ZAZA-14625 format. One record per residue (C-alpha): z, x, y. Coordinates in steps of 0.05 Angstrom, whole numbers, padded with zeros to 5 digits, always signed. Layout:
ZXY/...
END
This chain:
+01063-00611-00037/+01032-00542-00032/+01070-00485-00064/+01130-00530-00074/+01164-00481-00122/+01145-00417-00084/+01191-00395-00028/+01155-00399+00038/+01175-00329+00059/+01152-00298-00006/+01084-00331+00000/+01077-00309+00072/+01103-00238+00062/+01053-00228+00006/+00997-00241+00056/+00997-00166+00068/+00922-00163+00075/+00904-00234+00093/+00836-00235+00125/+00832-00159+00131/+00809-00103+00084/+00856-00080+00030/+00806-00032-00001/+00772+00001+00059/+00750+00059+00015/+00701+00012-00018/+00655+00020+00042/+00636+00088+00071/+00674+00104+00135/+00609+00110+00174/+00591+00039+00156/+00659+00009+00170/+00656-00024+00238/+00706-00076+00261/+00679-00144+00245/+00731-00179+00288/+00757-00155+00356/+00826-00125+00355/+00885-00164+00384/+00953-00142+00409/+01007-00193+00397/+01081-00202+00391/+01124-00252+00352/+01190-00275+00382/+01236-00312+00334/+01294-00356+00358/+01359-00335+00323/+01405-00380+00363/+01457-00429+00336/+01415-00490+00355/+01372-00479+00293/+01396-00496+00222/+01390-00447+00164/+01328-00481+00136/+01296-00477+00205/+01310-00402+00207/+01278-00395+00139/+01216-00432+00163/+01213-00388+00225/+01215-00325+00183/+01159-00351+00139/+01117-00368+00200/+01131-00300+00231/+01108-00265+00168/+01046-00308+00163/+01027-00293+00235/+01043-00219+00233/+01005-00208+00168/+00948-00255+00181/+00906-00220+00234/+00833-00209+00216/+00825-00139+00245/+00856-00075+00218/+00854-00048+00289/+00903-00101+00315/+00976-00087+00329/+01038-00130+00324/+01111-00128+00346/+01165-00175+00317/+01234-00186+00347/+01289-00238+00344/+01325-00265+00405/+01386-00307+00423/+01431-00290+00483/+01478-00234+00506/+01545-00269+00519/+01595-00211+00517/+01599-00135+00525/+01561-00098+00471/+01515-00158+00456/+01441-00160+00470/+01392-00217+00477/+01336-00185+00436/+01338-00157+00365/+01277-00112+00351/+01259-00115+00277/+01186-00091+00274/+01163-00040+00326/+01091-00039+00348/+01052-00030+00283/+00978-00022+00269/+00954-00072+00218/+00919-00027+00170/+00939-00033+00096/+01001+00010+00104/+01023-00024+00168/+01018-00093+00137/+01064-00073+00081/+01114-00046+00132/+01112-00110+00173/+01120-00153+00110/+01186-00120+00095/+01216-00114+00165/+01206-00188+00180/+01259-00202+00128/+01312-00171+00175/+01308-00233+00220/+01372-00275+00213/+01413-00329+00246/+01465-00300+00294/+01539-00306+00282/+01584-00328+00339/+01609-00259+00358/+01536-00235+00367/+01516-00286+00420/+01486-00352+00398/+01453-00379+00461/+01378-00380+00475/+01352-00333+00529/+01278-00349+00539/+01268-00304+00600/+01292-00242+00562/+01248-00260+00502/+01186-00269+00544/+01199-00204+00583/+01208-00166+00518/+01142-00195+00492/+01105-00177+00556/+01133-00106+00553/+01113-00096+00481/+01043-00123+00494/+01029-00081+00556/+01065-00014+00545/+01010+00036+00526/+00961-00017+00501/+00888-00027+00516/+00883-00078+00574/+00814-00101+00549/+00844-00129+00484/+00873-00199+00480/+00948-00204+00487/+00983-00261+00451/+01058-00278+00447/+01079-00327+00394/+01146-00358+00412/+01181-00391+00352/+01237-00436+00377/+01265-00507+00383/+01253-00504+00458/+01326-00511+00482/+01345-00457+00531/+01420-00441+00535/+01447-00386+00579/+01511-00422+00597/+01554-00366+00566/+01511-00308+00591/+01544-00268+00648/+01477-00237+00665/+01458-00303+00697/+01516-00304+00747/+01576-00350+00754/+01580-00406+00703/+01564-00461+00753/+01498-00426+00772/+01474-00402+00705/+01429-00461+00687/+01392-00458+00753/+01386-00383+00750/+01359-00387+00679/+01305-00435+00702/+01287-00389+00760/+01284-00328+00715/+01241-00365+00665/+01190-00381+00719/+01188-00308+00740/+01180-00285+00668/+01122-00333+00657/+01088-00311+00722/+01094-00239+00698/+01062-00258+00632/+01004-00292+00667/+00995-00232+00713/+00991-00185+00652/+00941-00231+00616/+00992-00250+00562/+00982-00317+00529/+01045-00354+00506/+01038-00398+00444/+01103-00436+00431/+01114-00461+00359/+01165-00516+00353/+01217-00514+00298/+01277-00557+00283/+01285-00633+00277/+01267-00649+00350/+01236-00591+00389/+01241-00599+00464/+01168-00614+00477/+01168-00612+00553/+01198-00541+00553/+01147-00517+00501/+01090-00545+00543/+01118-00512+00605/+01119-00443+00571/+01049-00452+00543/+01022-00470+00611/+01060-00414+00647/+01026-00356+00613/+00954-00331+00616/+00905-00389+00607/+00835-00361+00600/+00842-00328+00532/+00782-00305+00492/+00737-00360+00521/+00747-00408+00579/+00751-00471+00536/+00806-00522+00528/+00809-00510+00453/+00827-00436+00466/+00882-00449+00516/+00954-00441+00494/+00988-00505+00471/+01053-00521+00435/+01052-00540+00361/+01104-00571+00316/+01109-00531+00252/+01134-00564+00188/+01161-00520+00132/+01118-00556+00080/+01054-00544+00119/+01065-00474+00146/+01001-00445+00117/+00950-00497+00141/+00984-00509+00208/+00987-00435+00226/+00916-00423+00205/+00895-00477+00256/+00938-00446+00310/+00917-00375+00293/+00843-00395+00296/+00853-00427+00364/+00891-00368+00392/+00838-00319+00370/+00777-00363+00382/+00760-00371+00309/+00740-00431+00268/+00783-00457+00211/+00754-00503+00158/+00792-00532+00099/+00761-00534+00030/+00784-00571-00033/+00850-00566-00071/+00863-00575-00146/+00907-00548-00202/+00875-00494-00245/+00831-00488-00283/+00786-00515-00228/+00726-00499-00185/+00740-00507-00111/+00690-00511-00055/+00688-00491+00018/+00630-00488+00067/+00610-00429+00111/+00569-00444+00173/+00501-00411+00184/+00529-00387+00250/+00583-00345+00217/+00574-00270+00224/+00640-00254+00189/+00691-00298+00154/+00748-00297+00104/+00755-00345+00047/+00830-00355+00040/+00856-00378-00028/+00928-00403-00031/+00941-00395-00106/+01015-00413-00106/+01024-00371-00168/+01004-00297-00171/+00981-00306-00243/+00922-00347-00220/+00857-00308-00223/+00800-00322-00174/+00725-00312-00180/+00677-00323-00122/+00606-00351-00124/+00558-00354-00065/+00515-00416-00048/+00460-00390-00094/+00507-00393-00153/+00513-00317-00159/+00580-00284-00174/+00597-00237-00117/+00639-00173-00119/+00708-00169-00087/+00692-00101-00057/+00627-00069-00035/+00560-00101-00020/+00515-00153-00052/+00448-00175-00024/+00458-00172+00052/+00534-00186+00051/+00594-00139+00049/+00658-00159+00014/+00731-00136+00017/+00788-00170-00020/+00859-00171+00005/+00923-00194-00031/+00891-00203-00099/+00958-00192-00135/+00997-00242-00093/+01001-00317-00087/+00952-00316-00028/+00888-00275-00026/+00829-00271+00021/+00758-00247+00012/+00729-00222+00077/+00653-00227+00081/+00609-00194+00133/+00542-00231+00142/+00560-00286+00092/+00506-00329+00061/+00513-00398+00093/+00526-00459+00051/+00577-00483+00000/+00616-00428-00034/+00651-00440-00100/+00718-00411-00120/+00736-00412-00193/+00811-00412-00208/+00836-00394-00277/+00909-00389-00300/+00945-00377-00366/+00988-00431-00398/+01053-00442-00360/+01022-00423-00293/+00981-00485-00279/+01031-00531-00245/+01016-00513-00172/+00952-00534-00136/+00904-00480-00112/+00873-00493-00043/+00817-00458-00006/+00799-00452+00067/+00756-00407+00111/+00767-00373+00178/+00704-00348+00213/+00674-00323+00277/+00600-00328+00292/+00542-00320+00338/+00502-00374+00371/+00435-00359+00402/+00387-00400+00443/+00315-00403+00467/+00292-00427+00535/+00226-00459+00554/+00198-00485+00620/+00145-00539+00625/+00101-00524+00662/+00113-00449+00655/+00087-00435+00726/+00107-00496+00768/+00087-00511+00839/+00136-00519+00897/+00159-00591+00904/+00143-00606+00832/+00189-00619+00774/+00199-00572+00716/+00229-00591+00648/+00276-00540+00618/+00292-00541+00544/+00344-00498+00510/+00344-00498+00433/+00404-00473+00393/+00391-00425+00336/+00428-00381+00288/+00426-00306+00301/+00366-00301+00254/+00326-00354+00290/+00338-00413+00244/+00352-00483+00268/+00423-00510+00263/+00428-00570+00216/+00499-00594+00229/+00522-00611+00300/+00594-00598+00280/+00576-00523+00278/+00573-00523+00353/+00626-00575+00368/+00659-00565+00435/+00599-00528+00463/+00597-00517+00538/+00528-00507+00571/+00521-00480+00641/+00452-00471+00672/+00421-00460+00740/+00355-00447+00775/+00351-00387+00822/+00296-00353+00862/+00276-00328+00931/+00278-00376+00989/+00332-00424+00965/+00405-00427+00942/+00419-00432+00867/+00408-00502+00840/+00454-00527+00784/+00416-00553+00724/+00445-00604+00676/+00421-00596+00604/+00442-00650+00554/+00432-00666+00480/+00448-00740+00485/+00380-00771+00473/+00374-00795+00545/+00307-00778+00577/+00282-00725+00584/+00321-00705+00522/+00280-00732+00463/+00334-00739+00410/+00410-00736+00408/+00449-00682+00370/+00387-00644+00348/+00409-00577+00378/+00359-00582+00436/+00387-00590+00507/+00339-00615+00560/+00340-00626+00635/+00294-00630+00695/+00298-00598+00764/+00254-00602+00825/+00229-00537+00854/+00251-00530+00927/+00193-00528+00976/+00222-00465+01007/+00217-00427+00941/+00174-00365+00939/+00157-00312+00887/+00190-00318+00819/+00234-00373+00791/+00290-00357+00741/+00325-00407+00696/+00389-00382+00663/+00436-00416+00614/+00502-00395+00582/+00529-00425+00518/+00604-00421+00504/+00640-00448+00443/+00706-00430+00410/+00695-00383+00351/+00625-00365+00374/+00602-00306+00415/+00578-00330+00483/+00503-00327+00493/+00466-00322+00560/+00391-00330+00564/+00344-00327+00624/+00270-00342+00634/+00230-00320+00694/+00161-00346+00714/+00122-00341+00780/+00108-00401+00824/+00037-00424+00816/-00004-00409+00880/-00040-00475+00883/-00089-00495+00828/-00094-00442+00774/-00165-00425+00751/-00144-00426+00677/-00099-00477+00643/-00080-00486+00570/-00041-00534+00527/-00019-00526+00455/-00016-00582+00404/+00019-00561+00340/+00054-00613+00296/+00124-00603+00268/+00114-00590+00195/+00145-00593+00126/+00114-00536+00086/+00125-00479+00037/+00129-00403+00042/+00061-00372+00053/+00029-00437+00078/-00007-00449+00144/-00001-00502+00198/-00063-00521+00236/-00065-00543+00309/-00108-00539+00372/-00104-00508+00440/-00140-00542+00498/-00168-00493+00550/-00201-00501+00618/-00231-00445+00660/-00255-00467+00729/-00262-00395+00753/-00323-00349+00756/-00297-00296+00707/-00278-00295+00634/-00203-00294+00617/-00168-00267+00555/-00112-00311+00528/-00060-00283+00481/-00019-00323+00431/+00048-00306+00401/+00108-00339+00367/+00173-00321+00402/+00247-00339+00401/+00259-00324+00327/+00265-00266+00279/+00200-00227+00276/+00157-00240+00215/+00179-00311+00199/+00120-00344+00235/+00056-00315+00262/-00003-00346+00299/-00078-00334+00288/-00120-00316+00325/-00076-00272+00368/-00126-00271+00425/-00186-00311+00450/-00234-00305+00508/-00249-00364+00553/-00316-00361+00588/-00327-00384+00660/-00333-00460+00664/-00310-00470+00592/-00271-00533+00576/-00253-00554+00506/-00208-00541+00447/-00199-00483+00399/-00168-00483+00330/-00103-00443+00318/-00061-00434+00256/+00011-00414+00246/+00025-00376+00182/+00093-00381+00147/+00121-00317+00117/+00120-00308+00041/+00181-00328+00000/+00210-00257-00007/+00221-00254+00069/+00269-00313+00066/+00309-00288+00006/+00359-00340-00019/+00357-00383+00043/+00303-00432+00022/+00333-00489-00018/+00315-00561-00035/+00345-00585+00031/+00296-00540+00068/+00304-00481+00116/+00291-00502+00188/+00256-00452+00233/+00249-00463+00308/+00201-00420+00349/+00160-00424+00412/+00084-00415+00412/+00068-00380+00478/+00001-00373+00513/-00007-00321+00568/-00067-00303+00611/-00075-00228+00599/-00129-00225+00653/-00080-00253+00705/-00021-00205+00696/+00004-00241+00633/+00017-00305+00671/+00049-00357+00625/+00004-00417+00613/+00040-00455+00559/+00106-00455+00520/+00102-00502+00460/+00164-00511+00416/+00150-00512+00342/+00197-00535+00287/+00181-00519+00214/+00220-00541+00152/+00207-00493+00095/+00220-00518+00024/+00208-00484-00043/+00140-00487-00077/+00134-00552-00117/+00148-00549-00191/+00107-00577-00248/+00135-00647-00239/+00113-00648-00166/+00045-00618-00180/+00028-00663-00239/+00065-00726-00218/+00006-00770-00237/+00014-00750-00310/+00083-00781-00312/+00069-00845-00274/+00043-00886-00332/+00100-00866-00378/+00150-00881-00323/+00128-00952-00309/+00162-00981-00370/+00226-00943-00356/+00224-00966-00283/+00222-01039-00303/+00284-01031-00347/+00319-00991-00293/+00303-01042-00239/+00352-01093-00266/+00407-01041-00272/+00392-01015-00202/+00398-01085-00172/+00466-01094-00203/+00490-01026-00180/+00465-01038-00109/+00502-01104-00103/+00566-01070-00126/+00556-01012-00078/+00540-01056-00019/+00608-01089-00021/+00641-01021-00016/+00591-00985+00029/+00629-00954+00088/+00568-00954+00133/+00585-00983+00201/+00661-00980+00194/+00691-00962+00262/+00747-00911+00250/+00799-00902+00305/+00850-00846+00314/+00913-00876+00344/+00968-00834+00375/+01034-00841+00339/+01071-00830+00405/+01042-00883+00451/+00994-00923+00407/+00932-00905+00448/+00864-00897+00415/+00845-00823+00425/+00780-00823+00386/+00731-00872+00355/+00680-00855+00302/+00628-00898+00266/+00623-00883+00192/+00556-00874+00157/+00536-00883+00085/+00583-00847+00039/+00579-00807-00025/+00593-00854-00083/+00615-00905-00031/+00665-00856+00000/+00655-00832+00071/+00690-00764+00073/+00717-00736+00138/+00767-00690+00171/+00806-00690+00236/+00784-00633+00282/+00831-00603+00334/+00886-00650+00314/+00936-00618+00362/+00890-00611+00422/+00832-00659+00427/+00833-00698+00361/+00768-00727+00335/+00740-00750+00269/+00683-00708+00240/+00642-00724+00179/+00655-00668+00128/+00635-00665+00055/+00696-00653+00011/+00740-00667+00072/+00814-00683+00063/+00803-00758+00078/+00754-00811+00055/+00745-00886+00068/+00705-00943+00038/+00703-01017+00050/+00751-01063+00015/+00712-01124-00010/+00772-01167+00009/+00772-01142+00081/+00790-01078+00117/+00781-01012+00082/+00812-00964+00032/+00836-00895+00054/+00837-00837+00005/+00880-00777+00024/+00876-00713-00015/+00938-00707-00058/+00966-00775-00036/+00925-00827-00074/+00894-00889-00040/+00922-00939+00009/+00892-01002+00039/+00875-01003+00114/+00881-01075+00140/+00829-01100+00189/+00883-01112+00242/+00932-01057+00225/+00938-00982+00218/+00963-00930+00169/+00991-00859+00179/+00939-00804+00176/+00973-00741+00201/+01042-00726+00230/+01019-00748+00300/+00960-00795+00285/+00947-00862+00252/+00882-00891+00227/+00859-00960+00248/+00795-01000+00243/+00753-01024+00302/+00716-01089+00307/+00673-01074+00246/+00732-01074+00197/+00710-01143+00172/+00688-01148+00099/+00613-01150+00083/+00579-01212+00059/+00606-01229-00010/+00551-01234-00062/+00598-01266-00113/+00605-01341-00121/+00669-01369-00092/+00729-01367-00138/+00781-01422-00144/+00849-01407-00115/+00901-01380-00164/+00956-01427-00187/+01028-01402-00190/+01046-01383-00260/+00974-01387-00284/+00956-01332-00333/+01028-01312-00340/+01031-01285-00269/+01076-01300-00211/+01022-01331-00168/+01018-01271-00121/+00946-01254-00101/+00935-01183-00124/+00861-01180-00109/+00869-01137-00047/+00911-01087-00087/+00863-01084-00146/+00802-01075-00102/+00822-01006-00078/+00846-00978-00145/
END
């Protein structure tokens, strides 16, 4: 269990600067711009008698974690308790924290005033008045606030409304019906004022239908119009307050939340930061304030906790508490390492690490042919890129992406355009970050055609791109086509290709070349311009030059830096008419070392070693094959109705373990492959598989059964849960009592130890 000996409220209250700057003076005021957009939100905490004392304690801890966990120092928060007014002098709402700006001083104030929340005694009114709580939240979020900022109301409750003893709701026999009517009106008011309602369920059995109703009754669009960003109820367990609320908080604010590793100190923990991230916070749950943390970027360099290093800016918050966070503007993408050290006597609690981030996704559009004719088809390709123009390696970085595209122009109504990345023609390959589709140009089209596409994904800034080209007036006198191979190369190298040209006209034409759709200076094309003589038909040589190593900084590693650009050819003689758009993908790796340059010198000496190693390798491969998870069909099964909600085919694992995580477990659960994820599976040679859960050891997964995975999901195996071919000779059956045993077959148990 995480922080088992640390009171939940203490850990949450000490998140005074979680994900926001504690030392703002470390950066000059002129350079301090908000990295995250500000949010106005309120936290309503149920103080009624239907919640036990331990539930109230968990609610207070959650309220503190929410109130102190916003990423922007320009955000504001209000916290209040609520129950019901059941006699003269009583009130339904107990304000505890007035609207407070979440700078360093404000966070300290909120951390202390949350502690004034308490369970109501009988003479104070112990019912549950949801309409009054929602109206109070809407008032706090709209009175004197900026209407352009998101408005979020977190409602912490068990979901059981009780106004049976509240005179404000009329005669006793009508109070229940009147309460329902007033709740509908309060939710409609929240929706009208753009207030999202996020119910968090506490207690043994929260009333789920009521929580869903309140989530659906408020404002639905949120920061982006995606299902993952829409309000939804969540069950909060006291033991998992931190990780659960980080998931909810990320969804409510359109951020991404990724878990890293967990281990007792001294230890080195790891967490990945996406290349799409423009700003993020590495959150370290230390459990014990005596644990000291050091941060290392993916290049292995120790980074400061305040100030700048390379191109990134750092600000640490909560360094003296049990939870701290390092906010990073323009973080270096890759695997970050967090070193945890602790003195003797302070090493009993595990340290865990996670990251919250927002990012920016960009795209590049091409049309083929660039100047189509009416009635003909045009192929549109949209490639996803980081903000610096690099290709995206991991499809999980843009999970949940929504693409909307259309063709517009004079003479016809807009035509919807479907772009897919599923590998179905005309899309060449699935999940490669390139979305492709075709559309026929209406015969009524005139003038200029425009293709536009909008990308939307939770946690990523929406990106809209458009590309306009004129309709070809019959046969063009000059045509061109570019043939450049995708390449694996090194900084400073060149890539050679050809351009085919045809000029059927009577005048010479100047053609210009350029590389577009990426950061300037990464790739350049030579020559930049050529002249095509009348009647000329043939090919010309072109080269693309890769920038020198210092331009890429620390981004080029052994895995390679992928650059995606577009080589364009325009006819400068014909008003810069586009003749060709050729996509180009380049993988840049470091210059080869001595071993790669002089490999031949080591071949002879290595032959003898290879022969010896061959026998060892064969033995190792046979052993690995029996545990290789490749091909296992993993199923997520709902604990409520037993339905399969997601199916995922495992690939080859790391040391025979296929590591994964469950994304959007409370909204649209799915399995995603993730190095150092909280779960891992491998085959069991005796049949089925073995599941490894972080902090919970290993359990067998039978081929025709299932095992618990999360609080609401089980893991089961699909049709490929059968054991692989056994390379061992058959063994005789065991005899009862033989070898001093009881006769029970323990092979299935021993195979997953």
